[in-house]
Structures are given as C-alpha cells and as structure tokens.
MIMIGU-188888 format. One record per residue (C-alpha): x, y, z. Coordinates in steps of 0.001 Angstrom, whole numbers, plus 524288, in hexadecimal, padded with zeros to 5 digits. Layout:
BEGIN
XYZ
...
END
This chain:
BEGIN
800B97E7C17A95B
7FAA87F5267AAEC
7F74D7FF947B488
7EEEE7F7E67C22F
7E688803037CB0F
7E0977FDEC7D896
7D74D805C47DF9B
7DAE08065E7ED5F
7DA8880C957FA6F
7E4878160F80107
7E1CA8198580E07
7E9878253C817DE
7EDB181943822EC
7EEAD823FB82D39
7E05A826F982CA1
7DCF681A5882D20
7E3EA8198083A6C
7DE6F8259084068
7D1938211F83931
7D3EE813D083EE7
7D6D081A0C84E7C
7CA9F8231184ABE
7D0D682DFF84AE7
7CCB6831D183C44
7BF3A82C5E8368A
7C1828213382C3F
7BAC7829BF8218F
7C49383225820CA
7D21C8286781EC2
7D6C182FA48138D
7D50C82240808A4
7D60E824627F8FC
7D2EE81CF27EF0B
7DAD38194C7E5AA
7DDD8812207D8A7
7ECC480EEA7DA9B
7F5B380AD27D01B
7FC517FD387D432
809D07FCFD7D18C
810EF7F3307D6F8
8207E7F9587D243
81BE48048D7DE68
81EDC7FFA17EB4F
814718087D7F24A
8082980E097F102
80B0081A547E8DC
8011E826F57EC33
7FFBE836EF7E675
80159840E27EFD0
7F1B1842B67ECB6
7F10D8352A7F393
7F7D68381A7FC4C
7F10D84597800BB
7E11383DC18008A
7E962835CC80894
7EE0183DB481382
7F951833E3811D5
805E08377081ACA
813A183945814ED
81C3182F6081A96
82902833CF81385
82F468347A80851
8360A828A57FD1A
83DFD828127F285
834A4820317E7FA
838B18190B7DC22
82E1B81D477D066
82A8D815BE7C5FD
832FA81CFA7BB92
83E1B81B487C437
8410B827827C966
840B5829FB7D859
838218349E7E19B
835B0838667EDAD
826BC835F87F266
82071836437FFA2
81C6D82A448065F
80DB582D08809C7
8053C82313813A6
8028581AD4819CF
7F9688174181295
7EE9480A7F80FB2
7EE2C803CB8021C
7DF147FCB47FFD4
7DCB87F3F17F3F4
7D0697EB807F2D6
7D1F07E3518017F
7E0797E5D580441
7E6AB7F2B680C7F
7F6217F8AA80D5A
7FBB6801F6812E0
8072D8088B80D1D
80DB3815D080C20
80CA881BF97FDD9
814068215D7F43C
8116382EBD7F282
813B6834027E341
80F1F83FF57E186
8100F8405F7D2AD
8074B834147D09D
7F9348327B7CF8E
7F80A824857D12F
7F86581C417DD79
800A88117D7DCE6
7FF98803A67E2F3
80B467FD327E625
812DF7EFFD7E997
812B87F17C7F6D2
805387F4557F999
800BD7EB6B7F060
808337E09B7F5FE
8036C7E45780465
7F4B87E4D77FF3F
7F8237D6CE7F948
7F33B7DA287EC3D
7F82F7D7AF7DD71
7F6227DD0B7CFD9
7EED67D5917C650
7F77C7D8997B858
7EAD57D0937B11D
7DEE17D9467B84E
7E9027E74E7B9B7
7E4B17E8C97C750
7E8597E6B27D44A
7E32D7DAC87DC6E
7E2A77D5057EAF9
7EBC07CA247EA6E
7E2237BD167E8ED
7E9A87B7557F08A
7E6FD7BCB97FB59
7D9967C4D47F7E1
7D4C47C63180457
7E1A47CB5980B56
7EC7D7D18E80893
7FA067C69680AB7
807047CC5A810D3
8120F7C35480E16
81A217C37B81D0F
825E27BF8B817C3
830287B7FD8228A
823DF7B95682B57
8217F7AA2282F3F
81A7A7A2BD83ABA
8275E7A0FF83F4F
82E877AE0E84056
825617B756843A7
82A2A7C29C84B9F
82A157BD8785B1C
82C507B0F7856FD
8365C7A56185A6E
83D5F7A56584C4E
847A379C1C85352
841DB78D8785163
84FEF786068561D
846A7785F086465
83A1277E3986110
END
C-alpha cells in the first residue's frame, strides 16, 4: 500500500463557539483546507507549527510522543480542532510536530469519523456500511444497564 492522502478541513473550535454565541462573525472562524496524510500507525491528528498558527490554536500542554523511527520527543498538544472529511466530523486535540510538513490523520479521529482506508483504490472512504452517519460502538451500554436504570433484576 502506498501513501494515501485525504482532503480535510480543519477548524478552530474556540472560534466556532464564539461564532455560535454571536461574538464572532461566522466568516472570521479560522479554518484551513488541507491534504492530510492518512496514517493508521499514528494515534492522533498531527499538525505542524504553521498550521497551529494559521488556525490560532491554543497550546493545551505537552506530551512525549514516540516517532516512527522509535525516538522520543516532547511536543505541544494544541486545540481543540474540528476535523471534517466528506460528511463526517470529529473534534480532537492535535500533536504539533514543528519539523513536519505533512498533516497526519491518525487512527483515533479516523475511528471517530467511521472512515476506512480503501487499500485497493488507495484512498480514505466513508464506511459504506454507514454512508449517511457515523456509527460509534458503545460497549457495555445496553437497554438493561443504562446509567440510572435499575440493573437488579431479582425484584421483577
């Protein structure tokens, strides 16, 4: 399988919240159309310093990450950022890799958007089993054990 890229849109979530409350015109919400490298070996969205600045993302903290070559690097975590691909979206934090040129779309945002890698066509696709809306598994949540429900069935 070769390199797979996907056209995504990134949005500053804080700007979107201000616009929703009427404090910022919708046209001033910082956004960026980008060609992201689809990387199922990476966990998170990874952006470069330039993208962080363009979107005006806040630095939320620092973390140590393991790079593809096995080396460890302390990096900034920025966000929150909305990621849109076709009819899917998710909100995430982004690892800022200052030495990188590519935006990397990792496995966690891909799973949250319910998108798949099509290795035959070498592209990212919306899950054909759920074409209109992302399906998200909620394990251990069933009709009988929802929060607040009586799960003691001895008294029924």
